PLY file of the C-alpha trace (Angstrom):
ply
format ascii 1.0
element vertex 89
property float x
property float y
property float z
element edge 88
property int vertex1
property int vertex2
end_header
-26.16 378.69 119.89
-27.95 380.06 122.73
-28.99 377.96 125.94
-31.13 380.21 128.65
-28.94 382.09 130.89
-28.30 385.30 132.30
-27.88 388.84 131.42
-24.86 387.80 129.55
-26.23 384.92 127.09
-28.34 388.24 126.57
-25.72 390.46 126.11
-24.09 388.17 123.87
-27.03 387.23 121.87
-27.66 390.93 121.42
-24.47 391.57 120.11
-24.59 388.60 117.12
-28.09 390.23 116.46
-26.64 393.52 116.10
-23.51 392.20 113.71
-25.92 390.33 111.12
-28.55 393.38 111.16
-25.32 395.97 110.31
-23.67 393.35 107.95
-20.61 393.38 110.01
-21.24 389.63 109.48
-21.71 389.14 105.91
-22.04 385.22 105.72
-25.77 383.46 106.62
-24.80 381.83 110.05
-27.18 379.92 112.06
-28.18 381.45 115.03
-29.80 379.32 117.22
-32.02 379.57 120.61
-32.56 376.46 122.49
-35.36 376.72 124.82
-39.04 377.26 123.63
-40.42 378.33 126.96
-37.20 380.65 128.07
-36.87 382.38 124.91
-40.53 382.62 123.55
-41.52 385.84 125.72
-38.62 387.92 124.72
-39.29 387.16 120.94
-42.97 387.96 121.56
-41.50 391.12 122.92
-39.44 391.70 119.68
-42.52 391.26 117.69
-44.97 393.06 119.10
-43.15 396.01 120.86
-40.08 396.37 118.79
-41.64 395.53 115.20
-45.17 396.55 115.62
-45.40 399.14 118.22
-42.64 401.20 117.81
-41.33 400.22 114.08
-37.79 400.19 115.47
-36.59 397.14 113.79
-37.69 395.20 110.55
-39.91 392.19 109.96
-36.39 390.85 108.22
-34.88 391.08 111.82
-36.57 388.48 113.38
-35.68 386.00 110.72
-32.08 386.37 112.39
-32.54 383.42 114.62
-34.26 380.63 115.14
-36.07 378.99 117.85
-35.81 375.09 118.70
-36.54 373.34 121.97
-34.00 370.97 122.24
-30.19 370.71 121.48
-30.80 367.96 118.81
-33.08 370.41 116.57
-29.91 372.84 116.82
-27.53 370.24 116.01
-29.81 369.55 112.88
-29.51 373.17 111.85
-25.96 373.14 112.19
-25.16 370.18 110.39
-27.33 371.72 107.23
-25.49 375.05 107.46
-23.39 375.97 104.52
-19.52 375.14 105.15
-17.22 378.22 105.96
-15.60 377.79 102.66
-18.91 377.22 100.86
-20.26 380.83 101.95
-20.94 383.45 99.45
-19.00 387.37 100.03
0 1
1 2
2 3
3 4
4 5
5 6
6 7
7 8
8 9
9 10
10 11
11 12
12 13
13 14
14 15
15 16
16 17
17 18
18 19
19 20
20 21
21 22
22 23
23 24
24 25
25 26
26 27
27 28
28 29
29 30
30 31
31 32
32 33
33 34
34 35
35 36
36 37
37 38
38 39
39 40
40 41
41 42
42 43
43 44
44 45
45 46
46 47
47 48
48 49
49 50
50 51
51 52
52 53
53 54
54 55
55 56
56 57
57 58
58 59
59 60
60 61
61 62
62 63
63 64
64 65
65 66
66 67
67 68
68 69
69 70
70 71
71 72
72 73
73 74
74 75
75 76
76 77
77 78
78 79
79 80
80 81
81 82
82 83
83 84
84 85
85 86
86 87
87 88
């Protein structure tokens, strides 16, 4: 779960995206961004620049995270996620 933050927050977010994209993390884990106003410009850049203009990522990569506007929404996603022992290997 990522709240708005600085460069270290972005670094950790990019690290987890890379691990999911390269399948170093093989289980589907929720990656949640809280704060639409903060994250939306970056996510727009992902789609328009990285995906559409430069083809540096795939459409699938844009599905590795979920954007919500409150901690309550994030909690609901976490509660609905499979428990660790329910993940398929």
